[in-house]
KESE-422487 format. One record per residue (C-alpha): residue number from 1; x, y, z; chain. Coordinates in Angstrom, 3 decimals. Layout:
N
<r seq="NUM" xx="X" yy="Y" zz="Z" mol="A"/>
...
END
This chain:
277
<r seq="1" xx="-2.532" yy="18.689" zz="21.827" mol="A"/>
<r seq="2" xx="-2.114" yy="17.120" zz="18.326" mol="A"/>
<r seq="3" xx="-5.328" yy="16.114" zz="16.566" mol="A"/>
<r seq="4" xx="-6.338" yy="12.491" zz="17.135" mol="A"/>
<r seq="5" xx="-6.634" yy="10.943" zz="13.698" mol="A"/>
<r seq="6" xx="-8.539" yy="7.918" zz="12.451" mol="A"/>
<r seq="7" xx="-5.875" yy="5.902" zz="10.615" mol="A"/>
<r seq="8" xx="-6.660" yy="2.786" zz="8.573" mol="A"/>
<r seq="9" xx="-3.614" yy="0.555" zz="8.013" mol="A"/>
<r seq="10" xx="-3.778" yy="-2.453" zz="5.710" mol="A"/>
<r seq="11" xx="-1.218" yy="-5.224" zz="6.002" mol="A"/>
<r seq="12" xx="-1.218" yy="-4.497" zz="9.727" mol="A"/>
<r seq="13" xx="-0.948" yy="-8.022" zz="11.135" mol="A"/>
<r seq="14" xx="2.857" yy="-7.995" zz="11.272" mol="A"/>
<r seq="15" xx="5.979" yy="-6.312" zz="9.907" mol="A"/>
<r seq="16" xx="5.862" yy="-2.662" zz="8.902" mol="A"/>
<r seq="17" xx="2.097" yy="-2.381" zz="9.326" mol="A"/>
<r seq="18" xx="2.106" yy="-3.694" zz="12.893" mol="A"/>
<r seq="19" xx="5.110" yy="-1.516" zz="13.790" mol="A"/>
<r seq="20" xx="3.374" yy="1.569" zz="12.384" mol="A"/>
<r seq="21" xx="0.163" yy="0.695" zz="14.237" mol="A"/>
<r seq="22" xx="2.057" yy="0.471" zz="17.535" mol="A"/>
<r seq="23" xx="3.866" yy="3.769" zz="17.004" mol="A"/>
<r seq="24" xx="0.780" yy="5.678" zz="15.884" mol="A"/>
<r seq="25" xx="-1.361" yy="4.195" zz="18.656" mol="A"/>
<r seq="26" xx="1.255" yy="5.347" zz="21.170" mol="A"/>
<r seq="27" xx="0.839" yy="8.853" zz="19.739" mol="A"/>
<r seq="28" xx="-2.834" yy="8.756" zz="20.648" mol="A"/>
<r seq="29" xx="-4.367" yy="8.077" zz="17.241" mol="A"/>
<r seq="30" xx="-7.318" yy="5.787" zz="16.626" mol="A"/>
<r seq="31" xx="-6.024" yy="2.883" zz="14.544" mol="A"/>
<r seq="32" xx="-8.086" yy="0.567" zz="12.368" mol="A"/>
<r seq="33" xx="-5.992" yy="-2.509" zz="11.578" mol="A"/>
<r seq="34" xx="-6.650" yy="-4.592" zz="8.473" mol="A"/>
<r seq="35" xx="-4.938" yy="-7.930" zz="7.869" mol="A"/>
<r seq="36" xx="-5.359" yy="-11.214" zz="6.049" mol="A"/>
<r seq="37" xx="-4.828" yy="-13.401" zz="9.135" mol="A"/>
<r seq="38" xx="-7.589" yy="-13.087" zz="11.717" mol="A"/>
<r seq="39" xx="-5.425" yy="-14.533" zz="14.495" mol="A"/>
<r seq="40" xx="-2.431" yy="-12.264" zz="13.899" mol="A"/>
<r seq="41" xx="-4.455" yy="-9.109" zz="13.252" mol="A"/>
<r seq="42" xx="-6.643" yy="-9.679" zz="16.293" mol="A"/>
<r seq="43" xx="-3.575" yy="-10.218" zz="18.466" mol="A"/>
<r seq="44" xx="-2.122" yy="-6.804" zz="17.504" mol="A"/>
<r seq="45" xx="-5.509" yy="-5.124" zz="17.855" mol="A"/>
<r seq="46" xx="-6.015" yy="-6.535" zz="21.358" mol="A"/>
<r seq="47" xx="-2.499" yy="-5.478" zz="22.347" mol="A"/>
<r seq="48" xx="-3.260" yy="-1.908" zz="21.279" mol="A"/>
<r seq="49" xx="-6.955" yy="-1.927" zz="22.235" mol="A"/>
<r seq="50" xx="-7.837" yy="-0.899" zz="18.695" mol="A"/>
<r seq="51" xx="-10.334" yy="-1.974" zz="16.040" mol="A"/>
<r seq="52" xx="-9.501" yy="-4.581" zz="13.387" mol="A"/>
<r seq="53" xx="-10.959" yy="-6.105" zz="10.235" mol="A"/>
<r seq="54" xx="-9.965" yy="-9.131" zz="8.167" mol="A"/>
<r seq="55" xx="-9.652" yy="-8.940" zz="4.381" mol="A"/>
<r seq="56" xx="-7.643" yy="-10.878" zz="1.823" mol="A"/>
<r seq="57" xx="-6.685" yy="-8.560" zz="-1.036" mol="A"/>
<r seq="58" xx="-6.421" yy="-11.561" zz="-3.355" mol="A"/>
<r seq="59" xx="-10.248" yy="-11.478" zz="-3.420" mol="A"/>
<r seq="60" xx="-11.775" yy="-8.168" zz="-4.502" mol="A"/>
<r seq="61" xx="-15.164" yy="-8.970" zz="-2.997" mol="A"/>
<r seq="62" xx="-13.476" yy="-8.919" zz="0.427" mol="A"/>
<r seq="63" xx="-12.064" yy="-5.468" zz="-0.393" mol="A"/>
<r seq="64" xx="-15.542" yy="-4.234" zz="-1.285" mol="A"/>
<r seq="65" xx="-16.932" yy="-5.646" zz="1.963" mol="A"/>
<r seq="66" xx="-14.118" yy="-3.971" zz="3.901" mol="A"/>
<r seq="67" xx="-14.889" yy="-0.605" zz="2.310" mol="A"/>
<r seq="68" xx="-18.571" yy="-0.994" zz="3.224" mol="A"/>
<r seq="69" xx="-17.677" yy="-1.715" zz="6.864" mol="A"/>
<r seq="70" xx="-15.277" yy="1.214" zz="7.081" mol="A"/>
<r seq="71" xx="-17.853" yy="3.617" zz="5.654" mol="A"/>
<r seq="72" xx="-20.476" yy="2.251" zz="8.024" mol="A"/>
<r seq="73" xx="-18.294" yy="2.599" zz="11.122" mol="A"/>
<r seq="74" xx="-16.263" yy="5.734" zz="10.458" mol="A"/>
<r seq="75" xx="-17.812" yy="9.103" zz="9.583" mol="A"/>
<r seq="76" xx="-14.233" yy="10.364" zz="9.276" mol="A"/>
<r seq="77" xx="-11.080" yy="8.698" zz="7.941" mol="A"/>
<r seq="78" xx="-7.995" yy="10.895" zz="8.201" mol="A"/>
<r seq="79" xx="-5.378" yy="8.503" zz="6.811" mol="A"/>
<r seq="80" xx="-5.609" yy="5.458" zz="4.574" mol="A"/>
<r seq="81" xx="-2.284" yy="3.583" zz="4.590" mol="A"/>
<r seq="82" xx="-2.257" yy="1.090" zz="1.711" mol="A"/>
<r seq="83" xx="0.460" yy="-1.149" zz="3.109" mol="A"/>
<r seq="84" xx="-0.651" yy="-4.696" zz="2.162" mol="A"/>
<r seq="85" xx="1.553" yy="-6.427" zz="-0.391" mol="A"/>
<r seq="86" xx="4.105" yy="-9.095" zz="-1.173" mol="A"/>
<r seq="87" xx="6.124" yy="-10.985" zz="-3.750" mol="A"/>
<r seq="88" xx="4.671" yy="-14.292" zz="-4.877" mol="A"/>
<r seq="89" xx="5.935" yy="-17.484" zz="-6.487" mol="A"/>
<r seq="90" xx="8.047" yy="-18.299" zz="-9.524" mol="A"/>
<r seq="91" xx="5.021" yy="-19.135" zz="-11.663" mol="A"/>
<r seq="92" xx="2.334" yy="-16.670" zz="-12.655" mol="A"/>
<r seq="93" xx="-0.775" yy="-17.085" zz="-10.502" mol="A"/>
<r seq="94" xx="-4.247" yy="-15.669" zz="-11.023" mol="A"/>
<r seq="95" xx="-6.621" yy="-14.610" zz="-8.270" mol="A"/>
<r seq="96" xx="-10.263" yy="-15.635" zz="-8.121" mol="A"/>
<r seq="97" xx="-10.933" yy="-12.329" zz="-9.898" mol="A"/>
<r seq="98" xx="-8.721" yy="-13.313" zz="-12.837" mol="A"/>
<r seq="99" xx="-5.827" yy="-10.911" zz="-12.191" mol="A"/>
<r seq="100" xx="-2.152" yy="-11.692" zz="-11.644" mol="A"/>
<r seq="101" xx="-1.828" yy="-11.955" zz="-7.869" mol="A"/>
<r seq="102" xx="1.133" yy="-9.575" zz="-7.358" mol="A"/>
<r seq="103" xx="-0.564" yy="-6.857" zz="-9.403" mol="A"/>
<r seq="104" xx="-3.880" yy="-7.299" zz="-7.587" mol="A"/>
<r seq="105" xx="-2.618" yy="-7.512" zz="-3.999" mol="A"/>
<r seq="106" xx="-0.047" yy="-4.733" zz="-4.263" mol="A"/>
<r seq="107" xx="-1.877" yy="-2.321" zz="-6.542" mol="A"/>
<r seq="108" xx="-5.334" yy="-3.122" zz="-7.915" mol="A"/>
<r seq="109" xx="-6.965" yy="-3.960" zz="-4.559" mol="A"/>
<r seq="110" xx="-5.586" yy="-0.785" zz="-2.884" mol="A"/>
<r seq="111" xx="-6.773" yy="1.196" zz="-5.922" mol="A"/>
<r seq="112" xx="-10.252" yy="-0.301" zz="-5.447" mol="A"/>
<r seq="113" xx="-10.313" yy="0.324" zz="-1.695" mol="A"/>
<r seq="114" xx="-9.224" yy="3.933" zz="-2.128" mol="A"/>
<r seq="115" xx="-11.795" yy="4.480" zz="-4.877" mol="A"/>
<r seq="116" xx="-14.635" yy="3.064" zz="-2.770" mol="A"/>
<r seq="117" xx="-13.649" yy="5.298" zz="0.159" mol="A"/>
<r seq="118" xx="-12.954" yy="8.360" zz="-1.994" mol="A"/>
<r seq="119" xx="-15.836" yy="10.620" zz="-1.008" mol="A"/>
<r seq="120" xx="-15.276" yy="9.913" zz="2.693" mol="A"/>
<r seq="121" xx="-11.563" yy="10.599" zz="2.276" mol="A"/>
<r seq="122" xx="-12.232" yy="13.893" zz="0.500" mol="A"/>
<r seq="123" xx="-14.756" yy="14.953" zz="3.142" mol="A"/>
<r seq="124" xx="-12.120" yy="14.196" zz="5.794" mol="A"/>
<r seq="125" xx="-9.327" yy="16.024" zz="3.898" mol="A"/>
<r seq="126" xx="-7.434" yy="12.786" zz="4.300" mol="A"/>
<r seq="127" xx="-4.015" yy="11.510" zz="3.277" mol="A"/>
<r seq="128" xx="-3.556" yy="8.324" zz="1.221" mol="A"/>
<r seq="129" xx="-0.153" yy="6.722" zz="1.864" mol="A"/>
<r seq="130" xx="1.066" yy="3.919" zz="-0.384" mol="A"/>
<r seq="131" xx="3.892" yy="1.582" zz="0.664" mol="A"/>
<r seq="132" xx="6.005" yy="1.316" zz="-2.471" mol="A"/>
<r seq="133" xx="9.555" yy="0.011" zz="-2.923" mol="A"/>
<r seq="134" xx="12.864" yy="0.880" zz="-4.529" mol="A"/>
<r seq="135" xx="11.964" yy="-2.054" zz="-6.797" mol="A"/>
<r seq="136" xx="9.959" yy="0.502" zz="-8.772" mol="A"/>
<r seq="137" xx="13.287" yy="1.753" zz="-10.151" mol="A"/>
<r seq="138" xx="15.138" yy="-1.545" zz="-10.356" mol="A"/>
<r seq="139" xx="12.454" yy="-3.641" zz="-12.054" mol="A"/>
<r seq="140" xx="9.455" yy="-1.481" zz="-12.956" mol="A"/>
<r seq="141" xx="8.309" yy="-0.829" zz="-16.499" mol="A"/>
<r seq="142" xx="4.579" yy="-0.319" zz="-16.930" mol="A"/>
<r seq="143" xx="3.131" yy="-1.846" zz="-20.090" mol="A"/>
<r seq="144" xx="-0.570" yy="-1.032" zz="-20.154" mol="A"/>
<r seq="145" xx="-1.182" yy="-3.994" zz="-22.462" mol="A"/>
<r seq="146" xx="0.512" yy="-6.388" zz="-20.033" mol="A"/>
<r seq="147" xx="-0.645" yy="-5.312" zz="-16.553" mol="A"/>
<r seq="148" xx="-1.501" yy="-8.891" zz="-15.627" mol="A"/>
<r seq="149" xx="1.812" yy="-10.295" zz="-16.869" mol="A"/>
<r seq="150" xx="0.118" yy="-12.405" zz="-19.504" mol="A"/>
<r seq="151" xx="2.827" yy="-11.836" zz="-22.154" mol="A"/>
<r seq="152" xx="5.867" yy="-12.375" zz="-19.967" mol="A"/>
<r seq="153" xx="6.222" yy="-12.914" zz="-16.253" mol="A"/>
<r seq="154" xx="8.822" yy="-12.942" zz="-13.497" mol="A"/>
<r seq="155" xx="8.058" yy="-12.381" zz="-9.796" mol="A"/>
<r seq="156" xx="10.476" yy="-9.481" zz="-9.354" mol="A"/>
<r seq="157" xx="9.272" yy="-7.713" zz="-12.507" mol="A"/>
<r seq="158" xx="5.655" yy="-8.145" zz="-11.418" mol="A"/>
<r seq="159" xx="6.541" yy="-6.681" zz="-8.026" mol="A"/>
<r seq="160" xx="8.496" yy="-3.772" zz="-9.487" mol="A"/>
<r seq="161" xx="5.647" yy="-2.977" zz="-11.861" mol="A"/>
<r seq="162" xx="3.076" yy="-3.043" zz="-9.059" mol="A"/>
<r seq="163" xx="5.194" yy="-0.726" zz="-6.897" mol="A"/>
<r seq="164" xx="5.695" yy="1.652" zz="-9.838" mol="A"/>
<r seq="165" xx="1.929" yy="1.547" zz="-10.421" mol="A"/>
<r seq="166" xx="1.450" yy="2.664" zz="-6.803" mol="A"/>
<r seq="167" xx="3.589" yy="5.739" zz="-7.427" mol="A"/>
<r seq="168" xx="1.715" yy="6.579" zz="-10.631" mol="A"/>
<r seq="169" xx="-1.496" yy="6.177" zz="-8.608" mol="A"/>
<r seq="170" xx="-0.115" yy="8.459" zz="-5.885" mol="A"/>
<r seq="171" xx="0.714" yy="11.186" zz="-8.392" mol="A"/>
<r seq="172" xx="-2.617" yy="10.895" zz="-10.186" mol="A"/>
<r seq="173" xx="-4.480" yy="11.075" zz="-6.870" mol="A"/>
<r seq="174" xx="-2.709" yy="14.377" zz="-6.216" mol="A"/>
<r seq="175" xx="-3.481" yy="15.646" zz="-9.714" mol="A"/>
<r seq="176" xx="-7.182" yy="14.790" zz="-9.491" mol="A"/>
<r seq="177" xx="-8.019" yy="15.594" zz="-5.879" mol="A"/>
<r seq="178" xx="-5.457" yy="17.916" zz="-4.268" mol="A"/>
<r seq="179" xx="-7.697" yy="20.906" zz="-4.937" mol="A"/>
<r seq="180" xx="-10.432" yy="19.140" zz="-2.946" mol="A"/>
<r seq="181" xx="-8.168" yy="18.635" zz="0.070" mol="A"/>
<r seq="182" xx="-6.952" yy="15.067" zz="-0.489" mol="A"/>
<r seq="183" xx="-3.210" yy="14.439" zz="-0.050" mol="A"/>
<r seq="184" xx="-1.166" yy="11.473" zz="-1.226" mol="A"/>
<r seq="185" xx="2.323" yy="10.052" zz="-0.776" mol="A"/>
<r seq="186" xx="4.292" yy="6.912" zz="-1.623" mol="A"/>
<r seq="187" xx="7.387" yy="5.703" zz="0.174" mol="A"/>
<r seq="188" xx="10.114" yy="3.056" zz="0.199" mol="A"/>
<r seq="189" xx="10.442" yy="1.523" zz="3.684" mol="A"/>
<r seq="190" xx="13.909" yy="0.072" zz="3.151" mol="A"/>
<r seq="191" xx="14.915" yy="-3.588" zz="3.126" mol="A"/>
<r seq="192" xx="13.103" yy="-4.903" zz="6.167" mol="A"/>
<r seq="193" xx="13.190" yy="-8.220" zz="8.046" mol="A"/>
<r seq="194" xx="9.544" yy="-9.340" zz="7.873" mol="A"/>
<r seq="195" xx="7.508" yy="-12.341" zz="6.651" mol="A"/>
<r seq="196" xx="7.539" yy="-10.710" zz="3.193" mol="A"/>
<r seq="197" xx="8.303" yy="-12.887" zz="0.139" mol="A"/>
<r seq="198" xx="7.727" yy="-16.248" zz="1.791" mol="A"/>
<r seq="199" xx="6.840" yy="-18.331" zz="-1.267" mol="A"/>
<r seq="200" xx="9.430" yy="-20.608" zz="-2.814" mol="A"/>
<r seq="201" xx="10.496" yy="-19.240" zz="-6.180" mol="A"/>
<r seq="202" xx="9.728" yy="-15.611" zz="-5.307" mol="A"/>
<r seq="203" xx="12.773" yy="-13.802" zz="-6.616" mol="A"/>
<r seq="204" xx="13.537" yy="-11.941" zz="-3.376" mol="A"/>
<r seq="205" xx="13.135" yy="-14.916" zz="-1.047" mol="A"/>
<r seq="206" xx="16.908" yy="-15.361" zz="-0.645" mol="A"/>
<r seq="207" xx="17.133" yy="-11.832" zz="0.747" mol="A"/>
<r seq="208" xx="14.072" yy="-11.861" zz="2.978" mol="A"/>
<r seq="209" xx="13.828" yy="-15.440" zz="4.216" mol="A"/>
<r seq="210" xx="17.345" yy="-16.662" zz="4.956" mol="A"/>
<r seq="211" xx="19.665" yy="-15.948" zz="7.868" mol="A"/>
<r seq="212" xx="22.169" yy="-14.386" zz="5.447" mol="A"/>
<r seq="213" xx="19.577" yy="-11.983" zz="4.128" mol="A"/>
<r seq="214" xx="18.208" yy="-11.127" zz="7.533" mol="A"/>
<r seq="215" xx="21.659" yy="-10.040" zz="8.744" mol="A"/>
<r seq="216" xx="21.611" yy="-7.158" zz="6.223" mol="A"/>
<r seq="217" xx="17.975" yy="-6.173" zz="6.766" mol="A"/>
<r seq="218" xx="16.586" yy="-3.456" zz="9.007" mol="A"/>
<r seq="219" xx="13.913" yy="-3.878" zz="11.681" mol="A"/>
<r seq="220" xx="10.199" yy="-3.306" zz="10.988" mol="A"/>
<r seq="221" xx="10.310" yy="-0.302" zz="13.346" mol="A"/>
<r seq="222" xx="12.871" yy="1.378" zz="11.096" mol="A"/>
<r seq="223" xx="10.904" yy="0.419" zz="8.020" mol="A"/>
<r seq="224" xx="7.749" yy="1.951" zz="9.477" mol="A"/>
<r seq="225" xx="9.424" yy="5.266" zz="10.321" mol="A"/>
<r seq="226" xx="8.486" yy="7.124" zz="7.123" mol="A"/>
<r seq="227" xx="4.943" yy="5.727" zz="7.204" mol="A"/>
<r seq="228" xx="4.525" yy="6.879" zz="10.810" mol="A"/>
<r seq="229" xx="5.932" yy="10.296" zz="9.956" mol="A"/>
<r seq="230" xx="3.619" yy="10.748" zz="6.954" mol="A"/>
<r seq="231" xx="0.537" yy="9.562" zz="8.870" mol="A"/>
<r seq="232" xx="1.269" yy="11.767" zz="11.876" mol="A"/>
<r seq="233" xx="2.220" yy="14.857" zz="9.852" mol="A"/>
<r seq="234" xx="0.173" yy="17.398" zz="7.931" mol="A"/>
<r seq="235" xx="0.423" yy="17.318" zz="4.145" mol="A"/>
<r seq="236" xx="1.324" yy="20.636" zz="2.592" mol="A"/>
<r seq="237" xx="2.890" yy="21.814" zz="5.839" mol="A"/>
<r seq="238" xx="5.235" yy="18.996" zz="6.811" mol="A"/>
<r seq="239" xx="5.599" yy="17.326" zz="3.413" mol="A"/>
<r seq="240" xx="4.557" yy="17.932" zz="-0.224" mol="A"/>
<r seq="241" xx="1.655" yy="15.870" zz="-1.548" mol="A"/>
<r seq="242" xx="2.003" yy="13.562" zz="-4.536" mol="A"/>
<r seq="243" xx="5.663" yy="12.633" zz="-4.012" mol="A"/>
<r seq="244" xx="7.767" yy="9.513" zz="-3.435" mol="A"/>
<r seq="245" xx="9.740" yy="9.432" zz="-0.172" mol="A"/>
<r seq="246" xx="12.743" yy="7.535" zz="1.152" mol="A"/>
<r seq="247" xx="13.797" yy="8.162" zz="4.768" mol="A"/>
<r seq="248" xx="11.382" yy="11.102" zz="5.052" mol="A"/>
<r seq="249" xx="12.827" yy="12.860" zz="2.014" mol="A"/>
<r seq="250" xx="11.494" yy="13.263" zz="-1.510" mol="A"/>
<r seq="251" xx="13.446" yy="11.019" zz="-3.834" mol="A"/>
<r seq="252" xx="13.477" yy="10.351" zz="-7.557" mol="A"/>
<r seq="253" xx="11.381" yy="7.383" zz="-8.644" mol="A"/>
<r seq="254" xx="11.398" yy="5.467" zz="-11.942" mol="A"/>
<r seq="255" xx="11.211" yy="7.962" zz="-14.814" mol="A"/>
<r seq="256" xx="7.873" yy="6.487" zz="-15.906" mol="A"/>
<r seq="257" xx="6.412" yy="7.724" zz="-12.596" mol="A"/>
<r seq="258" xx="6.492" yy="11.286" zz="-13.954" mol="A"/>
<r seq="259" xx="4.642" yy="10.502" zz="-17.180" mol="A"/>
<r seq="260" xx="1.276" yy="12.217" zz="-16.637" mol="A"/>
<r seq="261" xx="-0.332" yy="10.541" zz="-19.653" mol="A"/>
<r seq="262" xx="0.714" yy="7.104" zz="-18.408" mol="A"/>
<r seq="263" xx="-0.700" yy="7.902" zz="-14.946" mol="A"/>
<r seq="264" xx="-4.069" yy="8.851" zz="-16.448" mol="A"/>
<r seq="265" xx="-4.077" yy="5.820" zz="-18.722" mol="A"/>
<r seq="266" xx="-3.199" yy="3.472" zz="-15.848" mol="A"/>
<r seq="267" xx="-6.111" yy="4.881" zz="-13.829" mol="A"/>
<r seq="268" xx="-8.499" yy="4.297" zz="-16.747" mol="A"/>
<r seq="269" xx="-7.114" yy="0.787" zz="-17.331" mol="A"/>
<r seq="270" xx="-7.529" yy="-0.037" zz="-13.635" mol="A"/>
<r seq="271" xx="-11.165" yy="1.027" zz="-13.721" mol="A"/>
<r seq="272" xx="-11.765" yy="-1.102" zz="-16.803" mol="A"/>
<r seq="273" xx="-10.190" yy="-4.151" zz="-15.126" mol="A"/>
<r seq="274" xx="-12.362" yy="-3.690" zz="-12.047" mol="A"/>
<r seq="275" xx="-15.524" yy="-3.458" zz="-14.115" mol="A"/>
<r seq="276" xx="-14.666" yy="-6.237" zz="-16.559" mol="A"/>
<r seq="277" xx="-16.107" yy="-9.051" zz="-14.403" mol="A"/>
END
């Protein structure tokens, strides 16, 4: 029988995260759901008879509290799926922590959560799976002096940059920790009909939140397919660690994603941002 894994999924209250939780629960895995909405996350958890926690990634103290709870409750974590994210409004917004909200929710908070769980993940020979986007190629251009969009800002550029940052993070995780048994992967789920990009002025709202857009979008189940496959599979045997996937296949990301110096520098910059307050 396949090994029953402990799989933590953030952004699990609806959409891709909820679809992945259902599929992986049906495969017999122990799922730990994390969502911003208590009501929605609890509803999915009760449906699946699985554990849940509430955390808003727009507040880093909630991420730290979540990490503490996970370490307290789980002596083993086999998969961490960093799936929480979104596109926000037309105007640049700062979180309570002083970071641009798209950058923090999509990248900096998952970076923090992964870092706080790192020793447990290494002990478990875990996989870290980051939900990225094809926006990394269309809009991403990492400027280490402008990570918080303070010089210039647009919602789609902020989103593309955050999703490119996730891929750089994925590759640097592999570089730093593969020899200690940790695997990593990033993937594009496709254009999915979810509650994603709900704010007025978010550049992708026309696609995600209108009946015209929804006619060309795929279902959350299809969007979750690569996440489910990566979480259920064995890194190194079923897929190569450190890569970016689309429809279960390694695909080419933004050319900046393969800049090893930029990946190291982004990691160092992320640590500085997290320790600056």
